[in-house]
DRENTI-354867 format. One record per residue (C-alpha): x, y, z; residue in three letters. Coordinates in Angstrom, 1 decimal. Example, Ala and Ser with C-alpha at 12.3 -4.5 7.8 and 13.67 -1.06 7.14 Angstrom:
// DRENTI-354867
+--------+--------+--------+------+
:     xx :     yy :     zz : rest :
+--------+--------+--------+------+
:   12.3 :   -4.5 :    7.8 :  ALA :
:   13.7 :   -1.1 :    7.1 :  SER :
+--------+--------+--------+------+
This chain:
// DRENTI-354867
+--------+--------+--------+------+
:     xx :     yy :     zz : rest :
+--------+--------+--------+------+
:    0.0 :    0.0 :    0.0 :  MET :
:    2.8 :    2.4 :    0.9 :  ARG :
:    4.5 :    1.9 :   -2.5 :  SER :
:    1.3 :    3.0 :   -4.3 :  TRP :
:    1.5 :    6.3 :   -2.4 :  LEU :
:    5.2 :    6.8 :   -3.0 :  ILE :
:    5.3 :    6.2 :   -6.7 :  VAL :
:    3.2 :    9.1 :   -7.9 :  PRO :
:    4.9 :   11.6 :   -5.6 :  PHE :
:    8.3 :   10.3 :   -6.7 :  THR :
:    7.3 :   11.0 :  -10.3 :  ALA :
:    5.9 :   14.4 :   -9.5 :  LEU :
:    9.0 :   15.7 :   -7.8 :  PHE :
:   11.5 :   13.9 :  -10.0 :  ALA :
:   14.8 :   15.8 :  -10.5 :  THR :
:   16.4 :   13.6 :  -13.2 :  SER :
:   17.4 :   15.2 :  -16.5 :  ALA :
:   14.0 :   15.4 :  -18.1 :  HIS :
:   13.6 :   18.1 :  -20.8 :  ALA :
:   10.0 :   19.1 :  -20.0 :  ALA :
:    9.7 :   22.9 :  -19.5 :  GLY :
:   10.8 :   25.9 :  -21.5 :  PRO :
:   13.3 :   25.4 :  -24.2 :  GLU :
:   14.3 :   27.7 :  -27.0 :  ALA :
:   11.8 :   27.7 :  -29.9 :  GLY :
:    9.5 :   25.2 :  -28.2 :  ARG :
:    5.7 :   25.5 :  -27.8 :  PHE :
:    3.6 :   24.2 :  -24.9 :  SER :
:    0.0 :   23.7 :  -24.0 :  MET :
:   -1.4 :   23.6 :  -20.5 :  SER :
:   -4.7 :   22.7 :  -18.9 :  LEU :
:   -5.3 :   24.0 :  -15.4 :  PHE :
:   -7.9 :   24.3 :  -12.7 :  GLY :
:   -8.1 :   25.4 :   -9.1 :  GLY :
:   -9.6 :   27.9 :   -6.7 :  ALA :
:   -9.7 :   31.7 :   -6.7 :  ASP :
:   -9.8 :   33.2 :   -3.2 :  VAL :
:  -11.1 :   36.9 :   -3.0 :  PRO :
:   -8.7 :   39.1 :   -1.2 :  LEU :
:  -10.4 :   42.5 :   -1.5 :  SER :
:  -12.9 :   44.5 :   -3.6 :  GLY :
:  -16.6 :   45.3 :   -3.1 :  ASP :
:  -19.6 :   43.8 :   -4.8 :  VAL :
:  -21.4 :   47.0 :   -3.7 :  HIS :
:  -20.6 :   50.2 :   -1.9 :  ASP :
:  -22.5 :   51.8 :    1.0 :  GLY :
:  -25.1 :   54.6 :    0.9 :  ALA :
:  -27.9 :   56.2 :    2.9 :  VAL :
:  -31.1 :   57.0 :    1.1 :  ALA :
:  -34.4 :   58.5 :    2.4 :  ALA :
:  -37.6 :   56.9 :    1.2 :  ILE :
:  -40.5 :   59.3 :    2.0 :  PRO :
:  -43.2 :   56.7 :    1.2 :  ASN :
:  -43.0 :   52.9 :    1.4 :  LEU :
:  -46.4 :   52.5 :   -0.3 :  GLY :
:  -45.0 :   51.7 :   -3.8 :  PRO :
:  -43.1 :   48.9 :   -2.3 :  LEU :
:  -45.8 :   47.6 :    0.0 :  ASN :
:  -49.4 :   49.2 :   -0.2 :  PRO :
:  -49.9 :   48.4 :    3.5 :  ASP :
:  -47.2 :   50.9 :    4.3 :  LEU :
:  -48.5 :   53.8 :    2.4 :  ALA :
:  -47.4 :   57.1 :    4.0 :  GLY :
:  -44.8 :   55.4 :    6.1 :  VAL :
:  -41.2 :   56.8 :    5.5 :  ASP :
:  -37.9 :   55.0 :    6.1 :  ALA :
:  -34.2 :   55.5 :    5.7 :  GLU :
:  -32.2 :   52.8 :    3.8 :  LEU :
:  -28.8 :   52.3 :    5.4 :  ARG :
:  -26.7 :   50.1 :    3.1 :  ILE :
:  -23.2 :   49.1 :    4.0 :  GLY :
:  -20.4 :   48.0 :    1.6 :  ALA :
:  -20.1 :   44.3 :    1.1 :  ARG :
:  -17.0 :   42.6 :   -0.4 :  GLY :
:  -16.6 :   39.6 :   -2.7 :  HIS :
:  -15.3 :   37.6 :    0.2 :  ASP :
:  -18.7 :   38.0 :    2.1 :  ARG :
:  -21.0 :   37.5 :   -0.8 :  ILE :
:  -19.2 :   35.0 :   -3.1 :  TYR :
:  -16.4 :   33.6 :   -1.0 :  ASP :
:  -14.4 :   30.9 :   -2.9 :  LEU :
:  -14.6 :   30.8 :   -6.7 :  ALA :
:  -13.5 :   27.9 :   -9.1 :  THR :
:  -11.3 :   28.6 :  -12.0 :  THR :
:  -10.1 :   26.6 :  -15.0 :  PHE :
:   -8.7 :   27.2 :  -18.5 :  GLY :
:   -6.1 :   26.6 :  -21.2 :  VAL :
:   -2.8 :   28.1 :  -21.9 :  GLU :
:   -0.4 :   28.2 :  -24.9 :  PHE :
:    3.2 :   29.3 :  -24.5 :  ALA :
:    6.3 :   29.9 :  -26.6 :  TYR :
:    9.8 :   29.8 :  -25.0 :  ALA :
:   12.6 :   32.2 :  -26.0 :  PHE :
:   15.1 :   30.0 :  -24.2 :  ASP :
:   15.2 :   27.7 :  -21.1 :  ASP :
:   14.4 :   30.5 :  -18.7 :  ARG :
:   11.8 :   32.7 :  -20.4 :  SER :
:    8.6 :   32.4 :  -22.3 :  GLU :
:    5.5 :   34.3 :  -23.3 :  ILE :
:    2.0 :   32.9 :  -22.9 :  PHE :
:   -1.6 :   33.4 :  -23.7 :  GLY :
:   -4.3 :   32.2 :  -21.4 :  GLN :
:   -8.1 :   31.8 :  -21.5 :  VAL :
:   -9.6 :   31.3 :  -18.1 :  ARG :
:  -13.2 :   30.9 :  -16.7 :  GLN :
:  -13.9 :   31.9 :  -13.1 :  THR :
:  -17.2 :   31.2 :  -11.4 :  ARG :
:  -18.7 :   31.6 :   -7.9 :  ALA :
:  -22.3 :   30.7 :   -7.1 :  GLY :
:  -24.9 :   33.2 :   -5.9 :  GLU :
:  -24.6 :   34.6 :   -2.4 :  GLY :
:  -27.0 :   36.0 :    0.2 :  THR :
:  -26.0 :   38.5 :    2.9 :  VAL :
:  -27.5 :   41.2 :    5.0 :  GLN :
:  -26.6 :   44.4 :    3.1 :  VAL :
:  -27.8 :   46.9 :    5.7 :  GLY :
:  -31.0 :   48.1 :    7.4 :  GLY :
:  -34.1 :   50.2 :    6.9 :  ALA :
:  -34.7 :   52.6 :    9.8 :  TYR :
:  -38.4 :   53.3 :   10.2 :  VAL :
:  -39.1 :   56.3 :   12.4 :  PRO :
:  -42.8 :   55.3 :   13.0 :  ALA :
:  -41.5 :   52.1 :   14.6 :  LEU :
:  -38.4 :   53.5 :   16.1 :  ALA :
:  -36.5 :   50.5 :   14.8 :  THR :
:  -34.2 :   49.4 :   12.0 :  GLU :
:  -35.3 :   46.4 :   10.0 :  LEU :
:  -32.7 :   44.2 :    8.4 :  PRO :
:  -32.3 :   44.3 :    4.6 :  VAL :
:  -31.0 :   41.3 :    2.7 :  TYR :
:  -29.5 :   40.9 :   -0.8 :  GLY :
:  -29.1 :   37.8 :   -2.9 :  THR :
:  -26.7 :   38.3 :   -5.8 :  PHE :
:  -26.6 :   36.1 :   -8.9 :  GLY :
:  -23.6 :   34.0 :   -9.8 :  ALA :
:  -20.3 :   35.7 :  -10.6 :  TYR :
:  -19.1 :   34.3 :  -14.0 :  GLU :
:  -16.1 :   35.8 :  -15.8 :  ALA :
:  -14.2 :   34.8 :  -19.0 :  LEU :
:  -10.7 :   36.2 :  -19.1 :  SER :
:   -8.2 :   36.4 :  -21.9 :  ALA :
:   -4.6 :   37.4 :  -21.0 :  GLU :
:   -1.1 :   37.6 :  -22.3 :  LEU :
:    2.0 :   37.4 :  -20.1 :  GLY :
:    5.7 :   36.7 :  -19.5 :  TYR :
:    7.2 :   34.1 :  -17.3 :  ARG :
:   10.8 :   33.7 :  -16.0 :  TYR :
:   12.3 :   30.5 :  -14.6 :  TYR :
:   15.1 :   30.0 :  -12.1 :  PHE :
:   17.2 :   26.9 :  -11.5 :  GLY :
:   18.4 :   24.2 :  -13.8 :  THR :
:   16.4 :   22.6 :  -16.6 :  ALA :
:   15.3 :   19.0 :  -15.8 :  GLY :
:   14.6 :   19.7 :  -12.1 :  SER :
:   11.8 :   21.4 :  -10.2 :  ALA :
:   12.1 :   25.1 :  -11.0 :  ARG :
:   10.4 :   28.1 :   -9.4 :  PRO :
:    9.2 :   31.0 :  -11.6 :  PHE :
:    7.7 :   34.4 :  -11.6 :  VAL :
:    5.5 :   36.1 :  -14.1 :  GLY :
:    3.2 :   39.0 :  -15.0 :  ALA :
:    0.1 :   39.3 :  -17.2 :  ARG :
:   -2.4 :   41.8 :  -18.7 :  LEU :
:   -5.7 :   41.3 :  -20.4 :  GLY :
:   -9.4 :   41.7 :  -20.2 :  ALA :
:  -12.3 :   39.9 :  -18.6 :  SER :
:  -16.0 :   39.7 :  -19.7 :  ARG :
:  -18.3 :   39.3 :  -16.6 :  THR :
:  -21.8 :   38.0 :  -17.2 :  ASP :
:  -24.9 :   40.1 :  -16.1 :  GLU :
:  -25.5 :   40.0 :  -12.4 :  ILE :
:  -29.0 :   40.5 :  -10.9 :  ARG :
:  -29.9 :   41.0 :   -7.3 :  ALA :
:  -33.0 :   40.4 :   -5.1 :  THR :
:  -33.4 :   42.7 :   -2.1 :  PHE :
:  -35.7 :   41.9 :    0.8 :  GLU :
:  -37.0 :   43.5 :    4.0 :  ILE :
:  -38.8 :   40.5 :    5.4 :  PRO :
:  -40.2 :   42.3 :    8.5 :  ASP :
:  -41.9 :   44.8 :    6.1 :  ALA :
:  -43.0 :   42.2 :    3.5 :  ALA :
:  -41.0 :   44.2 :    0.9 :  ILE :
:  -39.2 :   42.4 :   -2.0 :  THR :
:  -37.4 :   43.9 :   -5.0 :  ILE :
:  -36.9 :   40.7 :   -7.1 :  ALA :
:  -34.4 :   40.0 :   -9.8 :  ASP :
:  -33.2 :   43.6 :  -10.1 :  ALA :
:  -30.5 :   44.4 :  -12.7 :  PRO :
:  -27.3 :   45.2 :  -10.9 :  PHE :
:  -24.4 :   44.8 :  -13.3 :  TYR :
:  -24.5 :   44.5 :  -17.1 :  ASP :
:  -22.4 :   42.0 :  -18.9 :  SER :
:  -19.3 :   43.7 :  -20.2 :  GLY :
:  -15.5 :   43.8 :  -20.4 :  TRP :
:  -13.1 :   45.1 :  -17.7 :  ALA :
:   -9.3 :   45.3 :  -17.6 :  ALA :
:   -7.3 :   42.6 :  -15.8 :  THR :
:   -3.8 :   42.1 :  -14.6 :  GLY :
:   -1.8 :   39.9 :  -12.3 :  GLY :
:    1.5 :   38.7 :  -10.9 :  LEU :
:    2.4 :   35.0 :  -10.7 :  ASP :
:    4.7 :   32.7 :   -8.6 :  VAL :
:    5.0 :   29.0 :   -8.9 :  GLY :
:    7.0 :   25.9 :   -9.5 :  VAL :
:    7.2 :   23.6 :  -12.6 :  ILE :
:    7.9 :   19.9 :  -11.9 :  MET :
:    9.0 :   17.7 :  -14.8 :  PRO :
:    7.5 :   14.2 :  -15.0 :  VAL :
:    8.7 :   13.0 :  -18.4 :  SER :
:   10.5 :   14.4 :  -21.5 :  ASP :
:    7.4 :   16.3 :  -22.7 :  THR :
:    5.1 :   16.4 :  -19.7 :  PHE :
:    5.2 :   18.4 :  -16.5 :  SER :
:    3.0 :   19.6 :  -13.6 :  VAL :
:    2.9 :   23.2 :  -12.5 :  THR :
:    1.7 :   24.5 :   -9.1 :  LEU :
:    1.0 :   28.3 :   -9.2 :  ALA :
:   -0.4 :   31.2 :   -7.3 :  SER :
:   -0.2 :   35.0 :   -7.3 :  GLY :
:   -2.5 :   38.0 :   -7.3 :  VAL :
:   -5.2 :   38.8 :   -9.8 :  ARG :
:   -7.0 :   42.1 :  -10.4 :  TYR :
:  -10.3 :   42.8 :  -12.3 :  VAL :
:  -11.4 :   46.4 :  -12.7 :  ALA :
:  -14.8 :   47.8 :  -12.0 :  ASP :
:  -17.8 :   46.2 :  -13.6 :  LEU :
:  -20.5 :   47.9 :  -15.7 :  LYS :
:  -23.3 :   49.1 :  -13.4 :  ASP :
:  -27.1 :   49.0 :  -14.2 :  ASP :
:  -29.1 :   51.5 :  -12.1 :  ASP :
:  -32.5 :   50.9 :  -13.8 :  SER :
:  -34.0 :   49.2 :  -10.7 :  ALA :
:  -32.2 :   50.8 :   -7.8 :  ILE :
:  -31.7 :   54.4 :   -9.0 :  GLY :
:  -35.2 :   55.4 :   -8.0 :  GLY :
:  -34.5 :   54.4 :   -4.4 :  LEU :
:  -31.5 :   56.7 :   -4.2 :  GLY :
:  -29.0 :   53.8 :   -4.4 :  LEU :
:  -27.5 :   54.5 :   -7.9 :  ALA :
:  -24.0 :   54.9 :   -6.4 :  SER :
:  -23.7 :   51.5 :   -4.6 :  ILE :
:  -22.8 :   49.5 :   -7.8 :  ASN :
:  -20.2 :   52.0 :   -9.1 :  ASP :
:  -17.6 :   49.4 :   -8.2 :  THR :
:  -17.3 :   45.6 :   -8.6 :  GLY :
:  -13.5 :   45.4 :   -8.9 :  SER :
:  -11.8 :   42.3 :   -7.4 :  ARG :
:   -8.4 :   41.4 :   -6.1 :  PHE :
:   -8.0 :   37.7 :   -5.6 :  SER :
:   -5.4 :   34.9 :   -5.0 :  VAL :
:   -5.7 :   31.9 :   -7.3 :  PRO :
:   -4.2 :   28.5 :   -6.5 :  VAL :
:   -4.0 :   26.3 :   -9.6 :  THR :
:   -2.6 :   23.0 :  -10.6 :  LEU :
:   -1.8 :   22.5 :  -14.3 :  SER :
:   -0.8 :   19.7 :  -16.7 :  ALA :
:    1.7 :   20.9 :  -19.3 :  ARG :
:    2.7 :   19.3 :  -22.6 :  TRP :
:    5.8 :   20.6 :  -24.5 :  ASP :
:    6.2 :   20.0 :  -28.2 :  PHE :
+--------+--------+--------+------+
C-alpha cells in the first residue's frame, strides 16, 4: 500500500534530467484548474437614502417613511471561494523565459448577505435588509511573460506577469426586507461587459517526463470595476452602490503541461 503512495509523488517531484519545460523555440499547451480566493474589492458600496413613502413597495405601508442604510459588502462576504479553469499556450525564447496566452473561466455561485438596514421612524427601529446576488461568472483572456530559475530538468520556481481583459456576465440581485414584506426581485445590478485585468504569478514547474510536467502556481489577480445598471435601484437613491465591482484575488491552480 505504501508503494502506491510513494510512486506518484516520486514522479511528481523527479529531479532527473527530463527536458520538459521551457526550451528555445519550443511551444507548450497547459490545462489548469483550481480555486480563486477573494482578497479585497466590493460587490457594492455603502449609501444612505431616504424613502418618503414605502407605499409603492408595500401598499400596506402607504405614507410610512424610512431611511435605507446600506453598507459596503465585499466579494469575500457574498461569493467567497470561486472555481477557475482554463487553457494556456506558451512559446519559449530559451530555457528561462517564455510568453504565454491564457483563457480562463472563473465562477462563484450566488450569495446572500445582510446588506444593511431600513430605519423606520414610525416604529423607532431598524429592519434588516438582505440581498441575494446572482452567480459571478467571468471569462478572461490574458497575455503574459514568465521567467524561470534553477536548472532545466529539475523542479524550478518561476515568476510572471500578465495583462488582459475579462468579460463578466450580467449579475442580478434580489433585495428583501422580510419584516416589512418588501421584495425587489431580480433587479438588474451589473450589465455584462469587459473590464481590464492584470496579475503577478509565482509557482514551480515539476517535470514528469521528457514532454510532460506539472505546475503549481499562485499569485495575485485584479479585475477592474464592472458595468453598473441602475435601472431598478436608482429610483431608491441607491444608484451609487454599484459604481464598483473590482476584485483582487489569490488563485491557487494545478496544471498539466505538454511541451512539443
